[in-house]
C-alpha positions in Angstrom: -8.0 -4.5 27.0 -7.3 -0.8 26.5 -9.4 0.7 23.7 -6.4 2.1 21.9 -4.5 -1.2 22.1 -7.5 -3.0 20.6 -7.5 -0.6 17.6 -3.8 -0.9 17.3 -4.0 -4.7 17.0 -6.6 -4.2 14.3 -4.2 -1.9 12.4 -1.3 -4.3 13.0 -3.2 -7.2 11.3 -4.7 -5.0 8.6 -1.3 -4.0 7.2 0.4 -7.3 8.0 -1.9 -8.9 5.5 -0.7 -6.4 2.8 3.0 -6.5 3.8 3.2 -10.3 3.2 3.1 -9.8 -0.6 3.0 -6.2 -1.7 6.7 -5.4 -2.0 8.0 -8.9 -2.9 5.2 -10.2 -5.2 7.2 -9.1 -8.3 10.0 -11.5 -7.6 7.6 -14.4 -7.5 5.7 -13.3 -10.6 9.0 -13.4 -12.5 9.5 -17.0 -11.4 5.9 -17.9 -12.2 6.1 -16.6 -15.8 4.2 -13.4 -15.2 7.1 -11.0 -15.0 5.9 -8.8 -17.9 2.5 -8.4 -16.2 3.9 -7.1 -12.9 2.4 -3.6 -13.6 -1.0 -5.2 -14.2 -1.0 -7.0 -10.8 -0.4 -3.6 -9.1 -2.8 -1.9 -11.4 -5.6 -4.4 -10.4 -5.3 -2.9 -6.9 -5.9 0.5 -8.4 -8.7 -0.6 -10.7 -10.7 -2.2 -7.9 -10.0 0.9 -5.7 -11.9 3.0 -8.2 -15.2 1.5 -7.1 -14.9 -1.0 -4.2 -13.9 1.4 -1.4 -16.7 3.8 -2.4 -19.3 1.0 -2.5 -18.1 -0.5 0.8 -18.1 3.0 2.3 -21.7 3.4 1.3 -22.6 0.1 2.8 -20.7 1.1 6.0 -22.5 4.4 6.2 -26.0 3.0 5.6 -26.3 -0.7 6.3 -23.5 -2.6 8.1 -21.4 -1.3 10.9 -17.9 -0.6 9.6 -16.0 -3.0 11.9 -18.3 -5.9 10.9 -18.0 -5.1 7.2 -14.2 -4.9 7.7 -14.2 -8.5 8.9 -16.5 -9.8 6.1 -14.2 -8.2 3.5 -11.2 -9.9 5.0 -13.0 -13.3 5.0 -13.5 -13.0 1.2 -10.0 -11.6 0.6 -8.3 -14.3 2.7 -10.1 -17.1 1.1 -9.2 -15.9 -2.4 -5.6 -15.3 -1.5 -5.4 -18.9 -0.2 -6.6 -20.1 -3.6 -3.7 -18.3 -5.1 -1.4 -20.1 -2.7 -2.9 -23.4 -3.6 -2.4 -22.8 -7.3 1.3 -22.2 -6.6 1.5 -25.4 -4.6 0.1 -27.4 -7.5 2.6 -25.8 -9.9 5.6 -26.5 -7.6 8.6 -24.5 -6.4 10.3 -22.5 -9.1 7.8 -23.5 -11.8 5.6 -21.4 -14.1 1.9 -21.4 -13.3 0.1 -23.7 -15.7 -3.2 -21.7 -15.4 -2.1 -18.1 -15.2 -5.6 -16.7 -15.9 -7.2 -18.4 -12.9 -4.4 -17.2 -10.7 -5.0 -13.6 -11.9 -8.8 -13.9 -11.3 -8.4 -15.1 -7.7 -5.8 -12.4 -7.0 -8.2 -9.8 -8.4 -11.0 -11.1 -6.2 -8.7 -11.0 -3.1 -7.5 -7.4 -3.7 -11.1 -6.3 -4.6 -12.2 -7.1 -1.1 -8.9 -6.1 0.6 -8.6 -2.6 -0.8 -11.8 -1.3 0.8 -10.6 -2.5 4.2 -8.0 0.3 4.4 -10.7 3.0 4.4 -13.0 0.8 6.6 -10.2 0.4 9.2 -9.8 4.2 9.3 -13.5 4.7 9.6 -13.7 2.2 12.4 -10.8 3.8 14.3 -12.1 7.4 13.9 -15.6 6.4 14.9 -14.6 4.4 18.0 -12.2 7.2 19.1 -14.9 9.9 18.7 -17.5 7.8 20.5 -15.2 7.7 23.5 -14.3 11.4 23.5 -10.8 11.1 22.0 -8.9 13.4 19.6 -8.4 11.8 16.2 -5.4 14.1 15.3 -3.6 13.2 18.5 -4.7 9.6 19.2 -5.0 8.1 15.7 -1.3 8.3 14.5 0.1 6.1 17.4 -2.7 3.6 16.6 -1.9 3.7 12.8 1.8 3.2 13.4 1.1 -0.3 14.6 -0.2 -1.0 11.1 3.2 -0.1 9.7 4.9 -2.3 12.3 2.6 -5.2 11.1 3.6 -4.5 7.5 7.3 -4.6 8.5 6.9 -7.8 10.5 5.5 -9.8 7.6 8.0 -8.3 5.2 10.9 -9.5 7.4 9.2 -12.9 7.8 8.7 -13.4 4.1 12.2 -12.3 3.3 13.9 -14.7 5.7 11.4 -17.6 5.9 12.4 -20.7 3.9 10.3 -23.7 3.0 12.4 -26.3 1.3 12.2 -30.1 1.0 9.4 -30.2 3.6 11.4 -28.3 6.2 10.9 -24.7 7.5 13.7 -22.4 8.6 15.0 -18.8 8.5 18.1 -17.6 6.6 19.6 -14.6 4.8 21.5 -16.9 2.4 21.4 -15.9 -1.3 20.8 -19.5 -2.3 17.8 -20.3 -0.2 14.3 -20.5 -1.7 12.8 -17.7 0.5 9.1 -16.9 0.7 9.8 -13.7 -1.3 10.4 -15.8 -4.4 7.6 -18.4 -3.8 3.9 -18.7 -3.4 4.1 -19.0 0.4 3.8 -15.3 0.7 0.1 -15.6 -0.3 -0.4 -18.3 2.3 0.8 -15.9 5.0 -1.4 -13.1 3.7 -4.5 -15.3 3.5 -4.1 -16.8 6.9 -3.7 -13.3 8.5 -6.9 -12.1 6.7 -8.9 -14.9 8.2 -7.5 -14.1 11.7 -8.5 -10.4 11.3 -12.0 -11.5 10.2 -12.5 -13.2 13.5 -10.9 -10.3 15.5 -13.1 -7.7 13.9 -16.2 -9.1 15.6 -14.6 -8.5 19.0 -14.3 -4.7 18.3 -16.6 -2.0 19.9 -19.8 -1.2 18.1 -19.8 1.7 15.6 -23.5 2.7 15.6 -25.0 3.7 12.2 -26.5 7.2 12.0 -30.2 6.6 11.1 -31.6 9.3 8.7 -35.2 9.8 7.5 -36.5 11.4 4.4 -33.1 11.3 2.6 -32.8 11.6 -1.2 -31.8 8.8 -3.6 -28.4 10.4 -4.0 -27.9 10.5 -0.2 -29.2 6.9 0.2 -26.6 5.7 -2.3 -23.8 7.7 -0.6 -23.1 9.7 -3.7 -23.4 13.0 -1.9 -19.7 12.6 -0.9 -19.0 13.8 -4.5 -20.4 17.2 -3.6 -17.0 17.9 -2.0 -15.8 18.6 -5.6 -18.0 21.7 -5.6 -15.5 23.3 -3.3 -12.4 24.4 -5.3 -10.1 23.7 -2.4 -11.4 20.1 -2.0 -11.6 19.5 -5.7 -7.9 20.5 -6.1 -7.0 18.3 -3.1 -8.6 15.3 -4.7 -7.1 16.0 -8.1 -3.6 16.3 -6.7 -4.2 13.3 -4.5 -4.8 11.3 -7.7 -1.7 12.7 -9.3 0.4 11.9 -6.3 -1.3 8.5 -6.1 0.4 7.7 -9.4 3.6 7.3 -7.5 2.3 5.0 -4.8 2.7 1.6 -6.3 5.8 2.2 -8.5 8.4 1.2 -5.9 6.1 -1.5 -4.4 6.0 -3.1 -7.8 9.5 -2.6 -9.1 11.9 -1.9 -6.1 12.2 -5.7 -5.4 12.9 -6.8 -9.0 15.2 -3.7 -9.5 17.4 -4.5 -6.4 17.3 -8.2 -7.1 18.4 -7.6 -10.7 21.9 -6.8 -9.4 22.3 -10.5 -8.7 22.8 -10.8 -12.4 25.6 -8.3 -12.4 29.1 -9.3 -13.7 30.6 -7.6 -10.7 30.8 -10.3 -8.0 30.9 -7.7 -5.2 27.5 -6.4 -6.4 26.0 -9.8 -7.3 26.7 -11.3 -3.9 26.0 -8.2 -1.8 23.6 -8.4 1.1 21.2 -5.9 -0.5 20.9 -7.7 -3.8 20.1 -10.9 -2.1 17.7 -9.5 0.5 15.7 -6.9 -1.4 12.6 -7.2 0.8 14.6 -6.8 4.0 16.3 -3.7 2.6 13.1 -2.1 1.4 11.6 -2.7 4.9 13.6 0.3 6.0 11.0 2.3 4.1 8.3 1.0 6.5 10.5 1.6 9.6 10.8 5.2 8.4 7.1 5.3 7.8 6.4 4.2 11.4 8.5 7.0 12.7 7.1 9.6 10.4 3.5 8.8 11.4 4.3 9.9 14.9 5.4 13.3 13.6 2.2 14.0 11.7 0.2 15.7 14.5 3.0 18.2 15.0 3.6 18.9 11.3 -0.1 19.1 10.5 -0.9 21.5 13.3 2.2 23.6 12.8 2.3 23.8 9.0 -1.1 22.8 7.6 -2.1 20.3 4.9 -0.5 22.2 2.0 3.1 22.2 3.4 2.7 18.6 4.6 1.6 17.4 1.2 4.4 19.4 -0.5 6.9 17.6 1.8 5.4 14.3 0.6 5.6 15.3 -3.1 9.3 16.4 -3.0 10.1 13.3 -0.9 8.9 11.2 -3.9 11.5 13.1 -6.0 14.2 12.0 -3.7 12.8 8.5 -3.3 13.1 7.8 -7.1 16.2 9.8 -7.6 18.2 7.9 -5.0 17.2 4.6 -6.5 18.5 5.9 -9.9 21.9 6.9 -8.4 22.6 3.9 -6.1 23.6 0.3 -6.3 23.7 -2.6 -3.7 27.5 -2.4 -3.0 29.2 0.2 -0.8 28.9 3.1 -0.9 26.1 3.1 -3.4 23.8 1.1 -1.1 23.7 4.2 1.2 21.7 5.9 -1.5 19.2 3.0 -1.4 19.0 3.4 2.4 18.4 7.1 2.0 15.6 6.4 -0.6 14.0 4.1 2.0 14.3 6.7 4.7 12.6 9.5 2.7 9.8 7.0 1.8 8.3 7.6 5.3 7.7 11.2 4.5 6.6 10.5 0.9 3.9 8.0 1.9 2.7 9.0 5.4 2.6 12.8 4.9 0.3 12.1 2.1 -1.8 9.1 3.0 -2.3 9.5 6.7 -2.5 13.3 6.7 -4.9 13.1 3.8 -7.2 10.8 5.6 -7.2 13.0 8.7 -7.8 16.1 6.5 -10.8 14.5 4.7 -12.3 13.4 8.1 -12.0 16.9 9.4 -13.6 18.5 6.3 -16.6 16.2 6.1 -19.9 16.1 7.9 -20.6 12.9 9.9 -23.2 11.5 7.5 -20.6 11.1 4.6 -17.4 10.4 6.4 -17.1 6.7 5.4 -18.1 7.6 1.8 -15.6 10.5 1.7 -12.8 8.2 2.9 -13.8 5.8 0.1 -13.7 8.7 -2.3 -10.2 9.6 -1.2 -9.1 6.0 -1.6 -10.7 5.9 -5.0 -8.7 9.0 -6.2 -5.4 7.9 -4.8 -5.2 4.1 -4.8 -7.8 3.9 -7.5 -7.5 6.3 -10.4 -4.0 7.6 -9.5 -2.4 4.3 -8.7 -3.9 2.5 -11.8 -2.7 5.1 -14.3 0.6 5.5 -12.6 1.4 1.8 -12.3 0.4 1.0 -15.9 2.5 4.0 -17.2 5.4 2.9 -15.0 5.1 -0.7 -16.4 5.3 0.6 -20.0 8.4 2.6 -19.1 10.1 -0.3 -17.4 9.2 -2.8 -20.1 10.5 -0.4 -22.7 13.9 0.1 -21.0 14.2 -3.3 -19.3 13.5 -7.0 -20.0 13.6 -10.3 -18.2 16.8 -12.4 -18.7 17.8 -15.5 -16.7 15.2 -14.7 -14.0 16.3 -11.0 -13.6 14.8 -7.8 -14.9 17.8 -6.1 -16.5 18.1 -2.9 -18.5 18.4 0.9 -18.2 16.9 1.2 -14.7 18.5 4.6 -14.1 16.6 6.2 -16.9 13.3 4.8 -15.5 13.9 6.1 -12.0 14.8 9.6 -13.3 11.6 9.7 -15.4 9.6 8.9 -12.2 11.5 11.6 -10.2 10.8 14.2 -12.9 7.1 13.5 -12.8 6.9 13.9 -9.0 8.8 17.2 -9.3 6.3 18.6 -11.8 3.4 17.6 -9.6 5.0 19.2 -6.5 5.7 22.5 -8.2 2.2 22.7 -9.7 0.6 21.9 -6.3 2.6 24.7 -4.7 1.3 27.2 -7.2 -2.4 26.4 -7.3 -3.5 24.9 -4.0 -4.6 27.5 -1.5 -6.1 25.9 1.7 -8.0 27.9 4.4 -5.7 29.2 7.1 
């Protein structure tokens, strides 16, 4: 099989695992009696990202080839996610979880091993491409776009798949017990993780760089932090953390927000396609993401990292703002669609371009550690602080009633948009990259 195709399959499975639950988990948590803790479930991803990607990056730099470590992490993540599924099975459809603490623990274990795999997948792809004389800026984005397609595929599956009375089917009906409202989304994720575990051991070797006479700091991989000595890189990582505060907000709350319109007194709104298929609607975000990835090489070479990141920051302003102005019925649903379209720029022009920028700025001996550091600043510190802050804002203005999260959603989205605007303006003023 073609080398690029093999790496593309790896990326497809990597993000399919995440897409099975990331954007629709909030709906299930509301049913399971954990609605007020939605922010914490997404914050857990951020908390483990503070240290797990860095630790696994060190291991991948020093001891275990990254493609093998990628597989082992998915083995642990998949097993823990299947435990979450089984707890849901024992509770039953539409029932609160009797042992919520055990569910949270197993979910935390799963994401603790999953979050490092994003950086490990990048390291594996970059290493294999370079070992075979390929250009990462040109050849990586088309490979990475298959990851987004995998994310979309499982989003669609979970939105439409129905498991009811022992039978399995697909439907868009508003009355069906779809996977997006049940524990079955965790089964899909866990099964795909185990599949990727096996696939990783078929990937090409990524030889470790053996070094002699290294210091304790180097042996622990902590020398990646020396990047903070450079003002340009320090500012890059700081603003990465600030922008990372936006990353999980819509993943955590877009589903419950759109679904909340099912509780509207306006029948046209309550029975609208969008209100009853929130996961399917928000998958437009990932379709946009797939297209935007392909534009990254042009924009990065033509405009540079500063302009590309500014595009991302102001795209977040529109992402939140359109949610605040729209509704699921025509013509308001068009603003939801626009919000999903700009998400591609908001997410990709930051995450993917940032990963490429870090890879280009680092020496070979710390590349995996540097990718882990980037992950720590964005999906770790940034996402944790941002998600918890967003949770406090949402819980202040909204509350669960009859299975829906109702309240002053517009105020929440406008607060998030204002934050992204301040970050974008500040970045434009202080970040000065090399030409």
